[in-house]
N, CA, C, O and CB atoms as a CASP TS submission, in Angstrom:
PFRMAT TS
TARGET T0000
AUTHOR 0000-0000-0000
METHOD Language model
MODEL 1
PARENT N/A
ATOM      1  N   MET     1      -9.602 -32.734 -10.077  1.00  0.00           N
ATOM      2  CA  MET     1      -9.593 -31.731 -11.128  1.00  0.00           C
ATOM      3  C   MET     1      -8.194 -31.420 -11.511  1.00  0.00           C
ATOM      4  O   MET     1      -7.153 -31.560 -10.868  1.00  0.00           O
ATOM      5  CB  MET     1     -10.310 -30.474 -10.701  1.00  0.00           C
ATOM      6  N   CYS     2      -8.491 -30.787 -13.180  1.00  0.00           N
ATOM      7  CA  CYS     2      -7.370 -30.189 -13.494  1.00  0.00           C
ATOM      8  C   CYS     2      -6.583 -29.121 -13.200  1.00  0.00           C
ATOM      9  O   CYS     2      -7.325 -28.142 -13.281  1.00  0.00           O
ATOM     10  CB  CYS     2      -7.457 -30.090 -14.256  1.00  0.00           C
ATOM     11  N   ILE     3      -5.830 -28.881 -12.995  1.00  0.00           N
ATOM     12  CA  ILE     3      -4.932 -27.364 -12.576  1.00  0.00           C
ATOM     13  C   ILE     3      -5.258 -26.531 -13.230  1.00  0.00           C
ATOM     14  O   ILE     3      -5.558 -25.439 -12.748  1.00  0.00           O
ATOM     15  CB  ILE     3      -3.464 -27.216 -12.708  1.00  0.00           C
ATOM     16  N   PHE     4      -5.313 -26.838 -14.835  1.00  0.00           N
ATOM     17  CA  PHE     4      -5.836 -25.725 -15.582  1.00  0.00           C
ATOM     18  C   PHE     4      -6.943 -25.468 -16.108  1.00  0.00           C
ATOM     19  O   PHE     4      -7.113 -24.811 -17.135  1.00  0.00           O
ATOM     20  CB  PHE     4      -5.306 -25.553 -16.361  1.00  0.00           C
ATOM     21  N   ALA     5      -8.162 -26.216 -15.110  1.00  0.00           N
ATOM     22  CA  ALA     5      -9.387 -26.189 -15.192  1.00  0.00           C
ATOM     23  C   ALA     5      -9.758 -24.430 -15.150  1.00  0.00           C
ATOM     24  O   ALA     5     -10.148 -23.777 -16.119  1.00  0.00           O
ATOM     25  CB  ALA     5      -9.967 -27.172 -14.012  1.00  0.00           C
ATOM     26  N   PRO     6      -9.483 -23.841 -13.582  1.00  0.00           N
ATOM     27  CA  PRO     6      -9.897 -22.501 -13.312  1.00  0.00           C
ATOM     28  C   PRO     6      -8.885 -21.240 -14.265  1.00  0.00           C
ATOM     29  O   PRO     6      -9.153 -20.060 -14.490  1.00  0.00           O
ATOM     30  CB  PRO     6      -9.737 -22.351 -11.547  1.00  0.00           C
ATOM     31  N   ILE     7      -7.818 -21.963 -14.623  1.00  0.00           N
ATOM     32  CA  ILE     7      -7.689 -21.081 -16.129  1.00  0.00           C
ATOM     33  C   ILE     7      -8.211 -21.111 -17.359  1.00  0.00           C
ATOM     34  O   ILE     7      -8.103 -20.145 -18.114  1.00  0.00           O
ATOM     35  CB  ILE     7      -6.674 -21.114 -16.586  1.00  0.00           C
ATOM     36  N   ILE     8      -8.826 -22.209 -17.690  1.00  0.00           N
ATOM     37  CA  ILE     8      -9.567 -22.514 -18.812  1.00  0.00           C
ATOM     38  C   ILE     8     -10.497 -21.442 -18.618  1.00  0.00           C
ATOM     39  O   ILE     8     -10.326 -20.273 -18.963  1.00  0.00           O
ATOM     40  CB  ILE     8     -10.152 -23.957 -18.926  1.00  0.00           C
ATOM     41  N   LYS     9     -11.758 -22.059 -17.888  1.00  0.00           N
ATOM     42  CA  LYS     9     -12.987 -21.188 -17.214  1.00  0.00           C
ATOM     43  C   LYS     9     -12.584 -19.628 -17.431  1.00  0.00           C
ATOM     44  O   LYS     9     -13.261 -18.996 -18.243  1.00  0.00           O
ATOM     45  CB  LYS     9     -13.180 -21.539 -15.392  1.00  0.00           C
ATOM     46  N   LYS    10     -11.624 -19.031 -16.818  1.00  0.00           N
ATOM     47  CA  LYS    10     -11.520 -17.767 -16.618  1.00  0.00           C
ATOM     48  C   LYS    10     -10.773 -17.137 -18.094  1.00  0.00           C
ATOM     49  O   LYS    10     -10.693 -15.919 -18.252  1.00  0.00           O
ATOM     50  CB  LYS    10     -10.706 -17.565 -15.195  1.00  0.00           C
ATOM     51  N   ARG    11     -10.347 -17.924 -18.933  1.00  0.00           N
ATOM     52  CA  ARG    11      -9.854 -17.269 -19.959  1.00  0.00           C
ATOM     53  C   ARG    11     -11.205 -17.078 -21.231  1.00  0.00           C
ATOM     54  O   ARG    11     -11.417 -16.178 -22.044  1.00  0.00           O
ATOM     55  CB  ARG    11      -8.472 -18.174 -20.425  1.00  0.00           C
ATOM     56  N   ASN    12     -12.017 -18.517 -20.901  1.00  0.00           N
ATOM     57  CA  ASN    12     -13.718 -18.565 -21.824  1.00  0.00           C
ATOM     58  C   ASN    12     -14.022 -17.048 -21.409  1.00  0.00           C
ATOM     59  O   ASN    12     -14.005 -16.080 -22.170  1.00  0.00           O
ATOM     60  CB  ASN    12     -15.324 -19.987 -21.062  1.00  0.00           C
ATOM     61  N   ALA    13     -14.265 -17.050 -20.233  1.00  0.00           N
ATOM     62  CA  ALA    13     -15.178 -16.150 -19.539  1.00  0.00           C
ATOM     63  C   ALA    13     -14.606 -14.845 -20.472  1.00  0.00           C
ATOM     64  O   ALA    13     -15.338 -14.420 -21.366  1.00  0.00           O
ATOM     65  CB  ALA    13     -14.988 -16.078 -17.646  1.00  0.00           C
ATOM     66  N   MET    14     -13.195 -14.186 -20.222  1.00  0.00           N
ATOM     67  CA  MET    14     -12.542 -13.190 -20.593  1.00  0.00           C
ATOM     68  C   MET    14     -12.849 -13.036 -22.185  1.00  0.00           C
ATOM     69  O   MET    14     -13.154 -11.928 -22.625  1.00  0.00           O
ATOM     70  CB  MET    14     -11.115 -13.378 -20.179  1.00  0.00           C
ATOM     71  N   TYR    15     -12.781 -13.922 -22.850  1.00  0.00           N
ATOM     72  CA  TYR    15     -12.428 -13.845 -24.141  1.00  0.00           C
ATOM     73  C   TYR    15     -14.551 -13.559 -24.492  1.00  0.00           C
ATOM     74  O   TYR    15     -14.792 -13.272 -25.664  1.00  0.00           O
ATOM     75  CB  TYR    15     -11.278 -15.625 -24.840  1.00  0.00           C
ATOM     76  N   PHE    16     -15.236 -13.608 -23.975  1.00  0.00           N
ATOM     77  CA  PHE    16     -16.761 -13.494 -24.155  1.00  0.00           C
ATOM     78  C   PHE    16     -17.261 -12.337 -23.335  1.00  0.00           C
ATOM     79  O   PHE    16     -18.421 -11.933 -23.415  1.00  0.00           O
ATOM     80  CB  PHE    16     -17.532 -14.836 -23.706  1.00  0.00           C
ATOM     81  N   GLU    17     -16.415 -11.856 -22.603  1.00  0.00           N
ATOM     82  CA  GLU    17     -17.095 -10.564 -21.852  1.00  0.00           C
ATOM     83  C   GLU    17     -15.863  -9.045 -22.289  1.00  0.00           C
ATOM     84  O   GLU    17     -16.178  -7.877 -22.059  1.00  0.00           O
ATOM     85  CB  GLU    17     -17.154 -11.018 -19.658  1.00  0.00           C
ATOM     86  N   THR    18     -14.984  -9.315 -22.702  1.00  0.00           N
ATOM     87  CA  THR    18     -14.158  -8.219 -23.049  1.00  0.00           C
ATOM     88  C   THR    18     -13.832  -7.929 -24.668  1.00  0.00           C
ATOM     89  O   THR    18     -14.195  -8.777 -25.483  1.00  0.00           O
ATOM     90  CB  THR    18     -12.889  -8.466 -22.302  1.00  0.00           C
ATOM     91  N   GLU    19     -13.291  -6.977 -25.024  1.00  0.00           N
ATOM     92  CA  GLU    19     -13.202  -6.672 -26.350  1.00  0.00           C
ATOM     93  C   GLU    19     -11.697  -6.891 -26.569  1.00  0.00           C
ATOM     94  O   GLU    19     -10.826  -6.145 -26.119  1.00  0.00           O
ATOM     95  CB  GLU    19     -13.758  -5.228 -26.704  1.00  0.00           C
ATOM     96  N   LEU    20     -11.471  -8.047 -27.344  1.00  0.00           N
ATOM     97  CA  LEU    20     -10.017  -8.491 -27.186  1.00  0.00           C
ATOM     98  C   LEU    20      -9.099  -7.338 -28.145  1.00  0.00           C
ATOM     99  O   LEU    20      -9.458  -6.955 -29.258  1.00  0.00           O
ATOM    100  CB  LEU    20      -9.830 -10.264 -27.794  1.00  0.00           C
ATOM    101  N   LYS    21      -7.828  -6.885 -27.427  1.00  0.00           N
ATOM    102  CA  LYS    21      -7.092  -6.017 -27.637  1.00  0.00           C
ATOM    103  C   LYS    21      -5.343  -6.634 -27.772  1.00  0.00           C
ATOM    104  O   LYS    21      -4.928  -7.485 -26.985  1.00  0.00           O
ATOM    105  CB  LYS    21      -7.475  -5.034 -26.532  1.00  0.00           C
ATOM    106  N   PRO    22      -4.592  -6.132 -28.723  1.00  0.00           N
ATOM    107  CA  PRO    22      -3.531  -6.914 -29.147  1.00  0.00           C
ATOM    108  C   PRO    22      -2.371  -6.023 -27.763  1.00  0.00           C
ATOM    109  O   PRO    22      -2.374  -4.896 -27.269  1.00  0.00           O
ATOM    110  CB  PRO    22      -3.144  -6.697 -31.216  1.00  0.00           C
ATOM    111  N   TYR    23      -1.568  -7.180 -27.587  1.00  0.00           N
ATOM    112  CA  TYR    23      -0.920  -6.523 -26.289  1.00  0.00           C
ATOM    113  C   TYR    23       0.378  -5.971 -26.615  1.00  0.00           C
ATOM    114  O   TYR    23       1.073  -6.487 -27.490  1.00  0.00           O
ATOM    115  CB  TYR    23      -0.713  -7.552 -25.086  1.00  0.00           C
ATOM    116  N   THR    24       0.911  -4.489 -25.663  1.00  0.00           N
ATOM    117  CA  THR    24       1.986  -3.780 -26.194  1.00  0.00           C
ATOM    118  C   THR    24       3.670  -4.656 -25.889  1.00  0.00           C
ATOM    119  O   THR    24       3.872  -5.706 -25.280  1.00  0.00           O
ATOM    120  CB  THR    24       1.831  -2.192 -25.416  1.00  0.00           C
ATOM    121  N   MET    25       4.201  -4.163 -26.259  1.00  0.00           N
ATOM    122  CA  MET    25       5.917  -4.775 -26.672  1.00  0.00           C
ATOM    123  C   MET    25       5.882  -4.843 -25.032  1.00  0.00           C
ATOM    124  O   MET    25       6.116  -5.942 -24.528  1.00  0.00           O
ATOM    125  CB  MET    25       7.511  -3.454 -27.711  1.00  0.00           C
ATOM    126  N   GLU    26       5.661  -3.963 -24.355  1.00  0.00           N
ATOM    127  CA  GLU    26       5.989  -3.893 -22.828  1.00  0.00           C
ATOM    128  C   GLU    26       5.305  -4.806 -22.381  1.00  0.00           C
ATOM    129  O   GLU    26       6.021  -5.594 -21.764  1.00  0.00           O
ATOM    130  CB  GLU    26       5.714  -2.666 -22.057  1.00  0.00           C
ATOM    131  N   GLU    27       4.222  -5.101 -22.389  1.00  0.00           N
ATOM    132  CA  GLU    27       3.439  -6.458 -21.850  1.00  0.00           C
ATOM    133  C   GLU    27       3.714  -7.785 -22.250  1.00  0.00           C
ATOM    134  O   GLU    27       3.558  -8.726 -21.472  1.00  0.00           O
ATOM    135  CB  GLU    27       2.113  -6.415 -22.152  1.00  0.00           C
ATOM    136  N   ILE    28       4.186  -7.950 -23.627  1.00  0.00           N
ATOM    137  CA  ILE    28       4.863  -9.293 -23.825  1.00  0.00           C
ATOM    138  C   ILE    28       6.435  -9.403 -23.345  1.00  0.00           C
ATOM    139  O   ILE    28       6.930 -10.527 -23.261  1.00  0.00           O
ATOM    140  CB  ILE    28       4.786  -9.624 -25.384  1.00  0.00           C
ATOM    141  N   ASN    29       7.100  -8.418 -23.079  1.00  0.00           N
ATOM    142  CA  ASN    29       8.141  -8.439 -22.509  1.00  0.00           C
ATOM    143  C   ASN    29       8.026  -9.203 -20.805  1.00  0.00           C
ATOM    144  O   ASN    29       8.625 -10.147 -20.288  1.00  0.00           O
ATOM    145  CB  ASN    29       8.562  -6.966 -22.642  1.00  0.00           C
ATOM    146  N   ALA    30       7.145  -8.425 -20.396  1.00  0.00           N
ATOM    147  CA  ALA    30       6.737  -8.406 -18.638  1.00  0.00           C
ATOM    148  C   ALA    30       6.356  -9.903 -18.618  1.00  0.00           C
ATOM    149  O   ALA    30       6.747 -10.580 -17.667  1.00  0.00           O
ATOM    150  CB  ALA    30       5.178  -7.200 -18.010  1.00  0.00           C
ATOM    151  N   ARG    31       5.420 -10.624 -19.866  1.00  0.00           N
ATOM    152  CA  ARG    31       4.855 -11.899 -19.509  1.00  0.00           C
ATOM    153  C   ARG    31       6.305 -12.941 -19.888  1.00  0.00           C
ATOM    154  O   ARG    31       6.537 -14.043 -19.390  1.00  0.00           O
ATOM    155  CB  ARG    31       3.252 -12.237 -20.522  1.00  0.00           C
ATOM    156  N   ILE    32       6.995 -12.334 -20.728  1.00  0.00           N
ATOM    157  CA  ILE    32       8.559 -13.468 -20.856  1.00  0.00           C
ATOM    158  C   ILE    32       9.343 -13.424 -19.582  1.00  0.00           C
ATOM    159  O   ILE    32       9.845 -14.451 -19.125  1.00  0.00           O
ATOM    160  CB  ILE    32       9.863 -12.915 -22.175  1.00  0.00           C
ATOM    161  N   ASP    33       9.461 -12.242 -18.991  1.00  0.00           N
ATOM    162  CA  ASP    33      10.104 -12.123 -17.746  1.00  0.00           C
ATOM    163  C   ASP    33       9.325 -12.591 -16.613  1.00  0.00           C
ATOM    164  O   ASP    33       9.812 -12.932 -15.535  1.00  0.00           O
ATOM    165  CB  ASP    33      10.473 -10.813 -17.529  1.00  0.00           C
ATOM    166  N   GLN    34       8.279 -12.591 -16.864  1.00  0.00           N
ATOM    167  CA  GLN    34       7.669 -13.500 -15.547  1.00  0.00           C
ATOM    168  C   GLN    34       7.418 -15.050 -15.840  1.00  0.00           C
ATOM    169  O   GLN    34       6.866 -15.693 -14.948  1.00  0.00           O
ATOM    170  CB  GLN    34       6.115 -12.881 -15.059  1.00  0.00           C
ATOM    171  N   ALA    35       7.773 -15.686 -17.003  1.00  0.00           N
ATOM    172  CA  ALA    35       7.561 -16.618 -17.262  1.00  0.00           C
ATOM    173  C   ALA    35       9.329 -17.301 -17.102  1.00  0.00           C
ATOM    174  O   ALA    35       9.569 -18.404 -16.612  1.00  0.00           O
ATOM    175  CB  ALA    35       6.675 -16.529 -18.541  1.00  0.00           C
ATOM    176  N   GLU    36      10.167 -16.542 -17.528  1.00  0.00           N
ATOM    177  CA  GLU    36      11.574 -16.711 -16.966  1.00  0.00           C
ATOM    178  C   GLU    36      11.857 -16.771 -15.793  1.00  0.00           C
ATOM    179  O   GLU    36      12.754 -17.542 -15.453  1.00  0.00           O
ATOM    180  CB  GLU    36      12.317 -15.906 -17.261  1.00  0.00           C
ATOM    181  N   TRP    37      11.281 -16.097 -14.970  1.00  0.00           N
ATOM    182  CA  TRP    37      11.396 -16.407 -13.964  1.00  0.00           C
ATOM    183  C   TRP    37      10.801 -17.537 -12.794  1.00  0.00           C
ATOM    184  O   TRP    37      11.458 -18.039 -11.882  1.00  0.00           O
ATOM    185  CB  TRP    37      11.331 -15.546 -13.843  1.00  0.00           C
ATOM    186  N   GLU    38       9.684 -17.717 -13.044  1.00  0.00           N
ATOM    187  CA  GLU    38       8.935 -19.050 -13.278  1.00  0.00           C
ATOM    188  C   GLU    38       9.719 -20.385 -13.275  1.00  0.00           C
ATOM    189  O   GLU    38       9.831 -21.292 -12.450  1.00  0.00           O
ATOM    190  CB  GLU    38       8.270 -18.979 -14.604  1.00  0.00           C
ATOM    191  N   SER    39      10.277 -20.135 -14.657  1.00  0.00           N
ATOM    192  CA  SER    39      10.969 -21.116 -15.012  1.00  0.00           C
ATOM    193  C   SER    39      12.384 -21.504 -14.304  1.00  0.00           C
ATOM    194  O   SER    39      12.785 -22.667 -14.271  1.00  0.00           O
ATOM    195  CB  SER    39      11.083 -20.886 -16.249  1.00  0.00           C
ATOM    196  N   ALA    40      13.039 -20.501 -13.788  1.00  0.00           N
ATOM    197  CA  ALA    40      14.518 -20.158 -12.982  1.00  0.00           C
ATOM    198  C   ALA    40      13.969 -20.509 -11.604  1.00  0.00           C
ATOM    199  O   ALA    40      14.777 -21.001 -10.817  1.00  0.00           O
ATOM    200  CB  ALA    40      15.215 -18.327 -13.077  1.00  0.00           C
ATOM    201  N   ALA    41      12.653 -20.319 -11.179  1.00  0.00           N
ATOM    202  CA  ALA    41      12.273 -21.138  -9.754  1.00  0.00           C
ATOM    203  C   ALA    41      11.750 -22.469  -9.743  1.00  0.00           C
ATOM    204  O   ALA    41      11.470 -23.137  -8.748  1.00  0.00           O
ATOM    205  CB  ALA    41      11.240 -20.451  -8.995  1.00  0.00           C
ATOM    206  N   GLY    42      11.685 -22.666 -10.486  1.00  0.00           N
ATOM    207  CA  GLY    42      11.050 -24.047 -10.662  1.00  0.00           C
ATOM    208  C   GLY    42       9.667 -24.177 -10.805  1.00  0.00           C
ATOM    209  O   GLY    42       9.345 -25.305 -11.179  1.00  0.00           O
ATOM    210  N   LEU    43       8.936 -23.564 -10.669  1.00  0.00           N
ATOM    211  CA  LEU    43       7.728 -23.185 -10.526  1.00  0.00           C
ATOM    212  C   LEU    43       6.766 -23.819 -11.826  1.00  0.00           C
ATOM    213  O   LEU    43       5.555 -23.994 -11.688  1.00  0.00           O
ATOM    214  CB  LEU    43       7.796 -21.631 -10.400  1.00  0.00           C
ATOM    215  N   GLY    44       7.494 -24.127 -13.084  1.00  0.00           N
ATOM    216  CA  GLY    44       6.627 -24.769 -14.488  1.00  0.00           C
ATOM    217  C   GLY    44       6.417 -25.647 -14.184  1.00  0.00           C
ATOM    218  O   GLY    44       6.909 -26.291 -13.257  1.00  0.00           O
ATOM    219  N   VAL    45       5.232 -26.026 -15.243  1.00  0.00           N
ATOM    220  CA  VAL    45       4.634 -27.608 -15.441  1.00  0.00           C
ATOM    221  C   VAL    45       5.215 -28.080 -16.782  1.00  0.00           C
ATOM    222  O   VAL    45       4.918 -27.354 -17.731  1.00  0.00           O
ATOM    223  CB  VAL    45       2.798 -27.719 -15.528  1.00  0.00           C
ATOM    224  N   ASP    46       6.012 -29.186 -17.065  1.00  0.00           N
ATOM    225  CA  ASP    46       6.631 -29.869 -18.371  1.00  0.00           C
ATOM    226  C   ASP    46       5.596 -29.822 -19.208  1.00  0.00           C
ATOM    227  O   ASP    46       4.458 -29.916 -18.749  1.00  0.00           O
ATOM    228  CB  ASP    46       7.172 -31.372 -18.265  1.00  0.00           C
ATOM    229  N   THR    47       5.822 -29.663 -20.621  1.00  0.00           N
ATOM    230  CA  THR    47       4.835 -29.582 -21.420  1.00  0.00           C
ATOM    231  C   THR    47       4.062 -31.175 -21.645  1.00  0.00           C
ATOM    232  O   THR    47       2.931 -31.304 -22.113  1.00  0.00           O
ATOM    233  CB  THR    47       5.443 -28.905 -22.705  1.00  0.00           C
ATOM    234  N   GLU    48       4.826 -32.161 -21.262  1.00  0.00           N
ATOM    235  CA  GLU    48       4.193 -33.210 -21.665  1.00  0.00           C
ATOM    236  C   GLU    48       2.888 -33.413 -20.352  1.00  0.00           C
ATOM    237  O   GLU    48       1.714 -33.691 -20.598  1.00  0.00           O
ATOM    238  CB  GLU    48       5.391 -34.488 -21.881  1.00  0.00           C
ATOM    239  N   GLU    49       3.355 -33.235 -19.248  1.00  0.00           N
ATOM    240  CA  GLU    49       2.577 -32.890 -18.297  1.00  0.00           C
ATOM    241  C   GLU    49       1.086 -32.373 -18.425  1.00  0.00           C
ATOM    242  O   GLU    49      -0.030 -32.876 -18.300  1.00  0.00           O
ATOM    243  CB  GLU    49       3.255 -32.090 -17.754  1.00  0.00           C
ATOM    244  N   MET    50       1.793 -30.667 -18.846  1.00  0.00           N
ATOM    245  CA  MET    50       0.360 -29.895 -19.160  1.00  0.00           C
ATOM    246  C   MET    50      -0.523 -30.585 -20.030  1.00  0.00           C
ATOM    247  O   MET    50      -1.683 -30.754 -19.656  1.00  0.00           O
ATOM    248  CB  MET    50       0.541 -28.519 -19.842  1.00  0.00           C
ATOM    249  N   LEU    51       0.007 -31.188 -21.595  1.00  0.00           N
ATOM    250  CA  LEU    51      -0.579 -31.559 -22.475  1.00  0.00           C
ATOM    251  C   LEU    51      -1.902 -32.208 -21.844  1.00  0.00           C
ATOM    252  O   LEU    51      -3.091 -31.896 -21.890  1.00  0.00           O
ATOM    253  CB  LEU    51       0.272 -32.312 -23.252  1.00  0.00           C
ATOM    254  N   ARG    52      -1.123 -33.336 -21.183  1.00  0.00           N
ATOM    255  CA  ARG    52      -1.684 -34.578 -20.570  1.00  0.00           C
ATOM    256  C   ARG    52      -2.695 -34.050 -19.627  1.00  0.00           C
ATOM    257  O   ARG    52      -3.692 -34.768 -19.710  1.00  0.00           O
ATOM    258  CB  ARG    52      -0.584 -35.516 -19.828  1.00  0.00           C
ATOM    259  N   GLU    53      -2.846 -33.184 -18.841  1.00  0.00           N
ATOM    260  CA  GLU    53      -3.596 -32.803 -18.192  1.00  0.00           C
ATOM    261  C   GLU    53      -4.564 -31.834 -18.872  1.00  0.00           C
ATOM    262  O   GLU    53      -5.628 -31.694 -18.269  1.00  0.00           O
ATOM    263  CB  GLU    53      -2.981 -32.447 -17.245  1.00  0.00           C
ATOM    264  N   MET    54      -4.436 -31.224 -19.859  1.00  0.00           N
ATOM    265  CA  MET    54      -5.515 -30.667 -21.059  1.00  0.00           C
ATOM    266  C   MET    54      -6.285 -31.455 -21.037  1.00  0.00           C
ATOM    267  O   MET    54      -7.458 -31.491 -20.665  1.00  0.00           O
ATOM    268  CB  MET    54      -5.166 -30.477 -22.498  1.00  0.00           C
ATOM    269  N   ASP    55      -5.436 -32.327 -21.566  1.00  0.00           N
ATOM    270  CA  ASP    55      -6.253 -33.377 -22.527  1.00  0.00           C
ATOM    271  C   ASP    55      -7.539 -34.044 -21.569  1.00  0.00           C
ATOM    272  O   ASP    55      -8.704 -34.214 -21.927  1.00  0.00           O
ATOM    273  CB  ASP    55      -5.063 -34.790 -23.123  1.00  0.00           C
ATOM    274  N   GLU    56      -7.028 -34.303 -20.469  1.00  0.00           N
ATOM    275  CA  GLU    56      -7.643 -35.194 -19.492  1.00  0.00           C
ATOM    276  C   GLU    56      -9.148 -34.095 -19.284  1.00  0.00           C
ATOM    277  O   GLU    56     -10.297 -34.532 -19.350  1.00  0.00           O
ATOM    278  CB  GLU    56      -6.444 -35.512 -17.875  1.00  0.00           C
ATOM    279  N   GLU    57      -8.807 -32.698 -19.041  1.00  0.00           N
ATOM    280  CA  GLU    57     -10.260 -31.886 -18.729  1.00  0.00           C
ATOM    281  C   GLU    57     -10.577 -31.945 -19.916  1.00  0.00           C
ATOM    282  O   GLU    57     -11.672 -32.489 -19.770  1.00  0.00           O
ATOM    283  CB  GLU    57     -10.363 -30.329 -18.110  1.00  0.00           C
ATOM    284  N   LEU    58     -10.471 -31.806 -21.007  1.00  0.00           N
ATOM    285  CA  LEU    58     -11.233 -31.552 -22.232  1.00  0.00           C
ATOM    286  C   LEU    58     -12.247 -32.777 -22.726  1.00  0.00           C
ATOM    287  O   LEU    58     -13.323 -32.775 -23.326  1.00  0.00           O
ATOM    288  CB  LEU    58     -10.170 -31.251 -23.355  1.00  0.00           C
ATOM    289  N   ALA    59     -11.328 -33.902 -22.147  1.00  0.00           N
ATOM    290  CA  ALA    59     -12.256 -35.054 -22.498  1.00  0.00           C
ATOM    291  C   ALA    59     -13.322 -35.095 -21.331  1.00  0.00           C
ATOM    292  O   ALA    59     -14.461 -35.431 -21.655  1.00  0.00           O
ATOM    293  CB  ALA    59     -11.415 -36.534 -22.635  1.00  0.00           C
ATOM    294  N   ARG    60     -13.045 -34.757 -19.873  1.00  0.00           N
ATOM    295  CA  ARG    60     -14.502 -34.785 -19.094  1.00  0.00           C
ATOM    296  C   ARG    60     -15.247 -33.467 -19.393  1.00  0.00           C
ATOM    297  O   ARG    60     -16.305 -33.184 -18.830  1.00  0.00           O
ATOM    298  CB  ARG    60     -14.333 -34.923 -17.359  1.00  0.00           C
ATOM    299  N   GLU    61     -14.643 -32.666 -20.311  1.00  0.00           N
ATOM    300  CA  GLU    61     -15.585 -31.738 -20.389  1.00  0.00           C
ATOM    301  C   GLU    61     -16.721 -32.271 -21.341  1.00  0.00           C
ATOM    302  O   GLU    61     -17.896 -31.978 -21.118  1.00  0.00           O
ATOM    303  CB  GLU    61     -14.966 -30.450 -20.826  1.00  0.00           C
ATOM    304  N   GLU    62     -16.325 -33.114 -22.478  1.00  0.00           N
ATOM    305  CA  GLU    62     -16.677 -33.711 -23.681  1.00  0.00           C
ATOM    306  C   GLU    62     -18.036 -34.490 -23.190  1.00  0.00           C
ATOM    307  O   GLU    62     -19.196 -34.380 -23.589  1.00  0.00           O
ATOM    308  CB  GLU    62     -15.425 -34.683 -24.316  1.00  0.00           C
ATOM    309  N   LYS    63     -17.361 -35.451 -22.011  1.00  0.00           N
ATOM    310  CA  LYS    63     -18.397 -36.414 -21.483  1.00  0.00           C
ATOM    311  C   LYS    63     -19.382 -35.884 -20.626  1.00  0.00           C
ATOM    312  O   LYS    63     -20.395 -36.580 -20.546  1.00  0.00           O
ATOM    313  CB  LYS    63     -17.809 -37.462 -20.775  1.00  0.00           C
ATOM    314  N   ILE    64     -19.367 -34.668 -19.848  1.00  0.00           N
ATOM    315  CA  ILE    64     -20.312 -33.865 -19.534  1.00  0.00           C
ATOM    316  C   ILE    64     -21.304 -33.265 -20.380  1.00  0.00           C
ATOM    317  O   ILE    64     -22.470 -33.047 -20.050  1.00  0.00           O
ATOM    318  CB  ILE    64     -19.806 -33.085 -19.032  1.00  0.00           C
ATOM    319  N   GLU    65     -20.791 -33.017 -21.461  1.00  0.00           N
ATOM    320  CA  GLU    65     -21.664 -32.490 -22.466  1.00  0.00           C
ATOM    321  C   GLU    65     -22.432 -33.119 -23.210  1.00  0.00           C
ATOM    322  O   GLU    65     -23.459 -32.643 -23.694  1.00  0.00           O
ATOM    323  CB  GLU    65     -21.149 -31.921 -23.190  1.00  0.00           C
ATOM    324  N   MET    66     -21.972 -34.382 -23.400  1.00  0.00           N
ATOM    325  CA  MET    66     -22.821 -35.705 -24.078  1.00  0.00           C
ATOM    326  C   MET    66     -23.616 -36.203 -23.118  1.00  0.00           C
ATOM    327  O   MET    66     -24.677 -36.615 -23.586  1.00  0.00           O
ATOM    328  CB  MET    66     -21.936 -36.977 -24.616  1.00  0.00           C
ATOM    329  N   ALA    67     -23.503 -36.336 -21.850  1.00  0.00           N
ATOM    330  CA  ALA    67     -24.664 -36.747 -20.703  1.00  0.00           C
ATOM    331  C   ALA    67     -25.348 -35.785 -20.991  1.00  0.00           C
ATOM    332  O   ALA    67     -26.389 -36.216 -21.486  1.00  0.00           O
ATOM    333  CB  ALA    67     -24.380 -36.849 -19.083  1.00  0.00           C
ATOM    334  N   ALA    68     -25.347 -34.741 -20.959  1.00  0.00           N
ATOM    335  CA  ALA    68     -26.262 -32.886 -20.879  1.00  0.00           C
ATOM    336  C   ALA    68     -27.365 -33.619 -22.199  1.00  0.00           C
ATOM    337  O   ALA    68     -28.547 -33.898 -21.998  1.00  0.00           O
ATOM    338  CB  ALA    68     -24.794 -30.682 -21.703  1.00  0.00           C
ATOM    339  N   THR    69     -26.694 -33.804 -23.413  1.00  0.00           N
ATOM    340  CA  THR    69     -27.757 -34.259 -24.209  1.00  0.00           C
ATOM    341  C   THR    69     -28.687 -35.152 -24.248  1.00  0.00           C
ATOM    342  O   THR    69     -29.769 -34.984 -24.810  1.00  0.00           O
ATOM    343  CB  THR    69     -27.455 -34.442 -24.946  1.00  0.00           C
ATOM    344  N   ILE    70     -28.252 -36.427 -23.505  1.00  0.00           N
ATOM    345  CA  ILE    70     -28.979 -37.370 -23.698  1.00  0.00           C
ATOM    346  C   ILE    70     -30.299 -37.271 -22.554  1.00  0.00           C
ATOM    347  O   ILE    70     -31.181 -38.130 -22.554  1.00  0.00           O
ATOM    348  CB  ILE    70     -28.059 -38.592 -23.660  1.00  0.00           C
TER
END
């Protein structure tokens, strides 16, 4: 299973269940600080790996959706 699958599902659920609102500058800066901390701690995933995993997950979802329509 793709490590991003739970994130994608949670994001989709949040998008449809809540009203969208813009981030405050404090929220944006907090996200940047968190990302910088994670990067410095070596907790990040490189872009190529992330994109590969997302492509694999989307392909799996498409395959499931196509199988459901047959």
